[in-house]
N, C-alpha and C positions, 0 to 999 in steps of 0.2 A: 270396563274398560279391557280393551283388546289383550288376545293371549298371544303368546310371545311368536315370532315368526319362527315357521317352520323350517327357515331355512338356517338357521342356527342349531338345530337342537342336534341331540349325539347322537339320533338315528339319521341323520341326513346320509340320501341314500343316490350313486350315480352308476348306473348299469355298467357291468364292465363294456370295457371300450380295449379296441386296440393301442399297445403303447406308442403315445406320440412320441415322433424324434425328439432329443433329448435338446438339441440346439433350438427346436422351434418351444420348447420347454423353458428354455433357459429366458427366449425373447419375451417370453408371454408373463414369466414371474417377471422381468424388469420393465415390462409394458404395465405392470400392475399395480409394482409396487411404486414408481416415476426412480425418474434422477437423483441421486444423493441420499437414496430414504434413509433415516434411522431407524428401520424397520430392518434392514437388509441383512443383519450380521442375526437378529432374532430366528429371522427363518429358517436361515441357515443353522441356526446351532436345534432349532426345534425341528427340522424336515431334513437334515443334511446334501438334500438338492433339490432342483428344479423340480423335476417329474413327480417327485414323491410329495411335493407343496401342490403339484396341478391336484393328484390324486387325491390328497384332503382338503380341498379347498371349499368346499362344505362344512368346513368341523368347526369345533370352538376353537380347537387350537389355533387353526389357519387363523381365526381372525384377532385372537391375542395378539399372538406373532405379530403377523402383519398390519394390524388395528383396521377399524371401522370401514372405513372408506374403499383401502382395497381389498378387502375382504368382498364388498359390494360389488368393484371391479372385475374380483373375483367370477365372479357370478353369471356376469352378461351373458348372455348367449350368442352373441355375435364376438363375444374375444376367448379366444380358444389359441392351445396352440398354431393348431392348422392357419389360422389370421396372418402369422406371421410366415409363411412359404414364400409365397411370390417374394417378399421383402428379403428374405436370404439369398434369395434367386440373382434380385435386381444388386445387391452388393458382392455377389459371388461377382456377378460381370463388367463390376465398378472397381474390382480388383482391391476392396474394401472388408480386410480379414474383421470377423466378427471373435470376439475374443471372448469367453465365457467360463464361470467361476471355476469349471472344470478343467481349460483347456490349460496344455503342458506350455503354454506362451503368456498364458493369465501370469501377471507380475503380484511372486509371492507379501510382498511387501505391502499391497495393497490390502491382502486377505487380515491384517494385522490392524485397518480400523474400525469400527462400526458401522459407518455408513459406505461402506465398502461399492462400488461400482458392480452388479452384478454380471453386467456386458460392457467390454468396451468394443470399442470400434478402430481398426488400424490402419492404416498406411503406410508403407517401407515394411521392413524386416520386423518383426517383434522379438526376435532372439534377443536383442538390445534389452528387452526389461527386465529380466530376470541375472542381468551379469553383475557385477562388486565395483565398485568406484563411481555410484554416480555422487552429481553432485548439481544443487539445485543453485541457479543462478538468475538471484532478479533483482529489480530498479524502476527506475522511474521512467516513464511514457515520454517524459522531455527531459531525458541529462543532459548535464554539462562535460564541455568539451573533457573535462578532468575523469566524469565518470565514463565516458565511452571508451578511452584511454584504457581505464583500470579494468573495466570490461575484458576489453580484447586482451591485453597482460594477462591477466590473471590466466582467462579463459585458454587464453591458448598455450599457458604451459601447463594448467592441470590436462587438457585435451595432450600433449604432449606426452604427457604422466601419464598414460591410459587412462584416466577419466574422464565420464560420460557427462557429459553438460545438461543440465533438464531442467528445463525452461519452458514458457508461455507460448512464444511465439506472437508476441507481440511484438507493438512499436518500441523504441527505445533501448534500454537494456539489457530486456531479455532476446530481443534481435543481434545484439552485440553478443551475449555470451552464443547462441547458433555458431553466428559468422565466425566466432573463434575459431568455433571445431572443424566448419565445415570448412576454412581456408585449412585449413593442418589435415585435410580428411580422414579427419576422426568420426566416430558416430556421435550422434547428440540426438535429444528426445523431445518433441512436442507435444507440450501438453492443450490443449485447446477449449476454450471454453462457449465456443458454440458447433455448431452440429459438422459432422466429419467430411461431409463435403466442402464445406467453406471453410476459407478463409480468411481472417481477418484479423489487420485491416487486408486487403486484395493486393497492397504492392506488395506484401512479403510470398506472392504464393512463386516465385522464383528461387525463393529464399526456402520456400517450402520442399521445393523440387528438388532439392539440391540434400537436405535431407534426408528423406525419404529416400535416397541413391546410395546412402550409407548410413542409416539408422530411423527413426519412425516417426511419426506424428499420431498421436491416440486423441481420442474424445470418449466422454461417457454420453455423447449425445448423439442420437441415431440420424443416420444422411434420410434426406426429404422431410425432416423436423422443420416446427414454426421458428424463429428466429427468439433466444433466447433471453437477451437484454443482458443487465448488469451483473443477474446472480447467478449466470454463467460461468462469468468470470471468478466472483466472489468462492466460486462450487469448485472450481479447476484448481485455485491456489492450494484446496487440502491434499490435491493427487501429486502435485508439487514437490510439497515437503512429504508427501509418504515413499515417495518411490526414491526420493535423496538420502543419502549414507547421512551428509550436511546439508546448510545450506547457507549461502552467500549473497546477502544484501550489499549491493553496490552501494548505490545512492537512492534514499527514501525520504518524501516529506513525514512529519510527525503522525497526519490522518494521510493514509493510503492504502489502495490494494494491496500492497507491497507489506504492509504489518500485518495486514491477515493472513499473510504466508507465513510470516512471521510466529504469529502465536501459534499457527496448527503443528508447522515444525516444533514447539515448546511442548505443546499437549502431548505432541507423539513420543518426546524424549529424545528429537534430532539434537547435537551439536549447533549455532547459529554462528556466524563469523559475519563481519562487517566492515566494509573501506572504511577508514577515517577519512573527515571531510573537514571542509573551511568552519568555523566555526561563524563564517557570515553568511556561508550559502543555506535556503532555505532548504535547497536539496536532497543537503546532509544533517539537516535536522533529525530523522527520523532513526540511521544510521550511527552517531554522533550518540544522540538519546539512548542508544539500544547498550553503545559501549560506557557509555557515566552509568547505566543500571545496575551493569554487570552481565545484560541480558545477552551480552553478545563476545567472542573474543573478536580481538582484532588481526586484520588477514592485511598485510602490505605486499604479497607478492603469492605466487602458487606455491610454493612448497611450506608456505603456511600451513597449509591444507593437507600436505602429503602423507605426518600421522596418522591425523583423523581418516584418511580415507583409504589407508593402508597402500600406499602408492611408495615407489621411491625411485630414483633418477635413471638407476638401472633398470627401470620399466619402458624408458625413450624404445622405439623402433618404429623402421620405418613404416610398415603398415601396420594395420589390424585387422586379423582376419574373423571373418566372420563367426559368432559363435554355435557349434553344433547344440541345438536343442537335445536338452534330458526326456528319451522317450518313456513312459510312465505307461504300465499295462491300466487296464480298464478296474482292476481290483484295486492298485494303489491311485487312481484317481477320486476312486468310488472314498474309500478309508481318507483322502485325503479330504475330500470335500464334505465328511461325517466331522474332522475335527474341526474343520471351522476356525473363528479366531479366538477360543478358549478352552484352556484345557480338559482334556479329558481320558478317563481311564479306560482301560481295557474293559471293562464289563460292560461300559454306557455306550463306545463304539460297536461293539460286538451284534447290541441290542437294535442300535441304528442303520448298519451293516448287513445287517443278518449274515457274518461270515462267519465261516465256522472259527475256533480258539485258535489253534492252530494255525488255518490259514492266514488270519489277522493278526498272530503278533508275528510271524515270515514278513508280510507285508509292511508293519509297523519296522521291521528292522531293518530294512531297505530303503524305507523315507527317511530312516535316521542317517543310513551310511550315508546317502546320497543328498543330506543336509538340509531336506523338508522340513522334518519336524527334528523336534528335540523329547527329551525324556526326563523327565522334573521327578524331583520325590516323587515314591509312591506308585510310580509305572503309569505316571499322569502325561501323556502326551499335546503338544501344542507345534504351531506351525512355527517356523525359525522365522 
């Protein structure tokens, strides 16, 4: 019987080398784990950040956190952070913003899910990703006239009140929600299930351009990657649910991709609303079922969502100013990355961050005051 693979021994050793660019480390880690990996949260909990994971890529701890497949990829000689340098330059040349987990514009709402993207790709203005009042609007790709009118009316009312419509930039009711916001010259967020340099369907390219002018489009799939297929849209649905304070289902059949978004919203504890429809319409079978089973509240007009989204009619205004991104110091970013998606105490955070206790406590206080973290009983900190 052969002995253990020395690559996984406790004494795995890599000679000292210059610390790679942090952005390239995140691209390396995202490429190592793969899109939508359920190991993302455990790797961040174990190592705190991408550079630390890179430095420990040959350890047993990395293999346990990342899984055997990703651990093997991590050791491939041609798979290094430097491998991504030319790719990062091409993204910059095409105005594709790379949002890593440590980036101040990375949506904090996504850090609360275990399979959060380690890297997001964005076109447009990412500052909208951390603004309050986000509402997911989803529904059938082949809606009825009733569904289209409902999406237009509710979407317009929400946009006017200051809500940010989040949807999938797909045919049908996704597009209707985006268009309602665009017509009001309000921000809206499109979440793609395809690589960021693609638009599906292609007929929505002009709509996408308008969204990018006063909002943003994001994808966890990098540019230049191959076609994803149906799984890309199903994975995309979890991001719509996670980004949204509430989810509105306008029209949906009983078995549809829209209902998968509902499942994610329920898993994340997000309130679900549904537009009642005709009992004779297959397109309303899913929404009526949600109402009948008590899984959703009825929504007939935008005002039905104001309390949940913390909006008031007084929020109506002729223009929406671009939010100023909250600047963070390198120390704050380091501590935020260490906290991850589960609560941790001061002692554990001190060990992971390497910061002196006094500096760590001061940094935690700043993060708490700016609303980025919450302090739980026992001085344990968690992302808000």
